[in-house]
C-alpha positions in Angstrom: 5.3 -16.7 -3.5 5.4 -13.1 -5.0 1.9 -12.2 -3.8 2.7 -13.6 -0.4 6.1 -11.9 0.0 4.6 -8.5 -0.8 2.0 -8.7 1.9 4.2 -10.0 4.6 6.8 -7.3 3.7 4.0 -4.6 4.4 3.7 -6.2 7.9 7.4 -6.2 8.4 7.8 -2.6 7.4 4.9 -1.3 9.5 5.1 -3.3 12.6 8.1 -1.2 14.1 6.3 2.0 13.4 3.2 0.8 15.5 5.4 -0.4 18.2 7.2 3.0 18.2 3.7 4.7 18.7 3.0 2.5 21.4 6.2 3.4 23.1 5.3 7.2 22.8 1.8 6.5 24.2 2.8 4.3 27.2 6.3 6.0 28.0 8.4 2.9 27.5 9.4 0.3 25.1 7.1 -2.7 25.0 8.6 -6.3 24.8 8.9 -8.2 21.5 5.6 -10.1 22.4 3.7 -7.1 21.5 4.8 -7.2 18.0 3.6 -10.8 17.8 0.2 -10.0 19.6 -0.2 -7.1 17.1 0.3 -9.3 13.9 -2.0 -12.0 15.5 -4.7 -9.4 16.2 -4.4 -8.2 12.5 -4.7 -11.8 11.1 -7.8 -12.5 13.3 -9.6 -9.1 12.5 -8.6 -9.7 8.8 -10.2 -13.2 8.7 -13.4 -11.8 10.3 -13.7 -8.8 7.7 -13.0 -11.1 4.9 -15.8 -13.5 6.1 -18.1 -10.5 6.3 -17.6 -9.9 2.5 -16.4 -6.8 0.5 -19.2 -4.2 1.3 -19.6 -5.0 5.0 -15.9 -5.6 5.7 -13.3 -3.8 3.5 -15.5 -1.5 2.1 -16.7 0.0 5.4 -13.2 0.2 6.8 -11.9 1.9 3.7 -14.4 4.5 4.1 -13.5 5.2 7.8 -9.8 5.3 6.6 -10.6 8.0 3.9 -12.2 10.2 6.5 -9.8 9.9 9.3 -6.9 10.2 6.9 -8.0 13.4 5.2 -9.0 14.7 8.7 -5.4 14.3 10.0 -4.1 15.6 6.9 -6.2 18.9 7.1 -5.5 19.2 10.7 -1.7 19.1 10.3 -1.8 21.4 7.3 -3.7 24.1 9.1 -2.0 23.8 12.4 1.4 22.9 11.3 4.0 25.1 9.4 1.7 25.4 6.3 4.0 27.9 4.3 7.0 25.8 4.8 5.1 22.7 3.6 3.9 24.3 0.5 7.3 25.9 -0.2 9.2 22.6 0.3 6.8 20.9 -1.8 7.1 23.2 -4.8 10.9 23.1 -4.5 10.9 19.5 -4.2 8.7 18.9 -7.2 11.1 21.1 -9.2 14.2 18.9 -8.2 12.2 15.7 -8.9 11.4 16.8 -12.4 15.1 18.0 -13.0 16.7 14.9 -11.7 14.3 12.0 -12.3 16.5 10.2 -14.6 19.6 10.4 -12.4 17.4 9.2 -9.3 16.2 6.2 -11.4 19.7 5.2 -12.5 21.6 6.3 -9.3 23.7 3.5 -7.7 26.0 5.7 -5.4 29.3 4.3 -6.7 31.3 6.9 -5.0 29.9 7.6 -1.6 28.8 3.8 -1.2 26.1 4.5 1.1 24.2 1.4 0.0 21.0 3.1 0.0 20.0 2.5 -3.6 21.0 -1.1 -3.2 19.3 -1.6 0.2 16.1 0.5 -0.3 15.6 1.7 -3.8 15.8 -1.6 -5.5 13.8 -3.1 -2.6 11.1 -0.5 -3.2 11.1 -1.4 -7.0 10.8 -5.2 -6.2 8.1 -4.4 -3.7 6.0 -2.3 -6.1 6.3 -4.9 -8.6 5.1 -7.8 -6.5 2.3 -5.7 -5.0 1.0 -4.8 -8.5 -0.2 -8.2 -9.3 -2.8 -8.6 -6.4 -3.7 -5.0 -6.6 -4.7 -5.4 -10.2 -6.8 -8.4 -9.3 -8.5 -6.7 -6.5 -9.1 -3.5 -8.4 -10.6 -5.4 -11.2 -13.0 -7.2 -8.8 -14.3 -4.0 -7.1 -14.6 -1.9 -10.5 -17.5 -3.9 -12.0 -19.7 -1.4 -13.8 -16.5 0.7 -14.8 -14.9 1.1 -18.2 -11.4 0.3 -18.6 -10.6 3.9 -19.1 -12.5 5.0 -15.9 -10.6 2.3 -14.0 -7.1 3.3 -15.3 -7.7 7.2 -14.9 -9.4 6.8 -11.6 -6.5 4.7 -10.0 -3.7 6.8 -11.5 -5.4 10.1 -10.7 -6.5 9.1 -7.3 -3.2 7.6 -6.2 -1.0 10.3 -7.6 -3.2 13.1 -6.1 -3.5 11.3 -2.8 0.3 10.5 -2.5 1.2 14.2 -3.4 -1.2 15.5 -0.8 0.3 13.5 1.9 3.9 14.4 0.7 3.1 18.0 0.9 2.0 17.7 4.5 3.9 15.0 6.2 7.2 15.3 4.2 7.1 19.2 4.7 6.3 18.6 8.4 9.2 16.0 8.9 11.9 18.4 7.0 10.5 21.2 9.3 11.1 19.3 12.6 14.7 18.5 11.4 15.6 21.9 10.2 13.7 24.2 12.6 12.9 22.1 15.7 16.4 20.5 15.9 15.2 16.9 15.8 18.3 14.7 15.3 16.7 12.3 12.7 19.9 10.8 11.6 20.8 9.6 15.3 17.2 8.1 15.7 17.4 6.3 12.3 20.7 4.8 13.1 19.8 3.8 16.6 16.0 3.0 16.4 15.1 2.5 12.9 12.5 4.1 10.6 9.7 3.5 13.0 11.3 5.2 15.8 12.0 8.2 13.6 8.3 8.4 12.5 7.0 8.3 16.0 9.6 10.9 17.0 8.3 13.2 14.1 4.8 12.7 15.1 5.6 13.9 18.7 6.1 17.4 17.3 2.5 17.6 15.8 0.2 20.1 17.5 -1.7 18.3 20.4 0.6 15.2 20.0 -0.9 13.8 23.2 -4.2 13.6 21.7 -3.2 12.9 18.3 -1.0 9.9 18.9 -3.8 7.5 19.8 -5.7 8.6 16.6 -2.7 8.0 14.6 -2.1 4.6 16.1 -5.7 3.8 15.2 -5.4 5.2 11.7 -2.2 3.1 11.2 -4.1 0.0 12.2 -7.0 0.7 9.9 -4.6 1.4 7.0 -2.8 -2.0 7.7 -6.2 -3.8 7.8 -7.5 -2.4 4.5 -4.1 -3.2 2.8 -4.0 -6.8 4.3 -7.6 -7.3 3.7 -7.4 -6.3 0.0 -4.2 -8.5 -0.7 -5.5 -11.6 1.2 -8.8 -11.2 -0.8 -6.8 -11.1 -4.1 -4.8 -14.2 -3.1 -8.1 -15.9 -2.3 -9.4 -15.1 -5.7 -6.1 -16.1 -7.3 -6.1 -19.6 -5.8 -9.8 -20.4 -6.2 -10.1 -22.8 -9.2 -13.6 -21.7 -10.5 -15.0 -18.4 -9.5 -18.0 -17.0 -11.3 -18.8 -13.3 -11.7 -19.8 -11.6 -8.6 -19.0 -14.7 -6.6 -17.0 -14.5 -3.4 -14.0 -16.9 -2.8 -14.8 -19.7 -0.4 -14.4 -18.4 3.1 -12.0 -21.1 4.2 -9.4 -19.8 1.5 -9.8 -16.3 2.8 -9.2 -17.3 6.5 -6.4 -19.6 5.4 -4.5 -16.8 3.7 -5.2 -14.4 6.6 -3.6 -16.7 9.1 -0.9 -17.6 6.7 0.2 -13.9 6.5 0.2 -13.7 10.2 2.2 -16.8 10.7 4.9 -16.0 8.0 5.2 -12.5 9.3 5.9 -13.4 12.8 8.4 -15.9 11.7 10.4 -13.5 9.4 10.1 -10.9 12.3 11.7 -13.2 14.8 14.6 -14.1 12.3 15.9 -10.5 12.1 13.7 -7.5 11.8 13.2 -6.0 8.5 16.1 -7.5 6.5 14.4 -10.8 6.0 11.4 -9.1 4.4 13.5 -7.1 2.1 15.4 -10.1 0.9 12.3 -12.2 0.2 10.8 -9.1 -1.6 13.8 -8.7 -3.9 14.1 -12.4 -4.7 10.3 -12.6 -5.6 10.4 -9.4 -7.5 12.4 -10.6 -10.6 10.1 -13.5 -11.4 7.1 -11.4 -10.8 8.2 -8.9 -13.4 8.1 -11.7 -16.0 4.5 -12.7 -14.8 3.5 -9.1 -15.3 4.9 -8.8 -18.8 2.9 -12.0 -19.7 -0.3 -10.7 -18.2 0.1 -7.5 -20.1 0.5 -9.4 -23.4 -2.4 -11.6 -22.5 -4.5 -8.6 -21.9 -3.9 -7.1 -25.2 -4.2 -10.3 -27.0 -7.6 -10.9 -25.4 -9.1 -7.5 -26.0 -8.1 -7.8 -29.7 -9.7 -11.3 -29.9 -13.0 -9.9 -28.4 -13.2 -7.0 -30.7 -12.3 -4.1 -28.4 -11.1 -0.9 -29.8 -8.0 0.8 -28.4 -9.2 4.2 -29.6 -11.8 5.8 -31.9 -15.5 6.5 -31.6 -17.9 4.6 -29.4 -14.9 2.4 -28.1 -16.7 2.1 -24.7 -20.0 0.9 -26.4 -18.0 -1.6 -28.4 -16.5 -3.0 -25.3 -20.0 -3.5 -23.9 -21.4 -5.0 -26.9 -18.6 -7.4 -27.7 -17.7 -8.6 -24.4 -18.4 -12.4 -23.7 -20.3 -13.4 -20.7 -17.5 -15.1 -19.0 -16.5 -14.8 -15.2 -13.4 -12.8 -16.0 -15.1 -10.4 -18.7 -18.2 -9.6 -16.5 -16.1 -7.7 -14.1 -15.1 -5.3 -16.9 -18.5 -4.6 -18.4 -19.8 -1.0 -19.0 -23.0 -1.3 -16.9 -23.6 1.7 -15.0 -24.9 -0.2 -11.9 -22.3 -1.5 -9.5 
């Protein structure tokens, strides 16, 4: 349930943004049925890509996403308010380092805005539920890597990528508010975060050309995210899965359609609020599951003679790892 809640939450959070982009492109707000069709299209494409396998499906789409994403990033950095972006990031990084503890513990007891309760707790719970299947998926695609390479690669790539996008898009968003006079507060209150994001993007250089590209990019991002999570759920619900073996196609298709149906149902109930509620509810038991997984991991590596530090620790992992389906994905072979 925790795995499924995190995935449908991704759909619930991102559908309003896609609909807002469509509104900017066609000039008027589309009916609710467009959201339903969008989710159904994601589910069908997801099933097709999962049926095609990792390399032909998710792998190809992920490579396209990287090139398109960094192309947009470089374009906005070069043609947008570059100096403001860099100055804003530097100042924001200093404030983050100075106020991290307060931000983590903030409950806003005086102003009572409800933001920590409605959003901070929600994102904590969402991160917790997402981390389970992300770990499963990253372990699956990282065969041939050492544990050290896996951890450093994931942490390094995600942190660097996140900060790069924050430098550009956060700085650009603040600039539209301060310098361009965009009333983000009113837009957020009346149209939600999707409308606010689309309104910011209207201020991008060559926005008329970029808007369809951004729509395509957002869809690609959603597809890779949904595919990875549906694949992880298919692996988790397959009783016996040998090393290098794909989960049965019918299980992958089942989860693809299940994600779409539940997302549509929650969206019809009441926008993003049901998605937030189900994520927070599932986040607490998921935290206990993650703790048990961590304890099990350290117990297993000690049982199999792995070294946590010291010389030749990587060779030791390769030599002592038993040839089981689970262990084979963590061997130190150099060929993927």
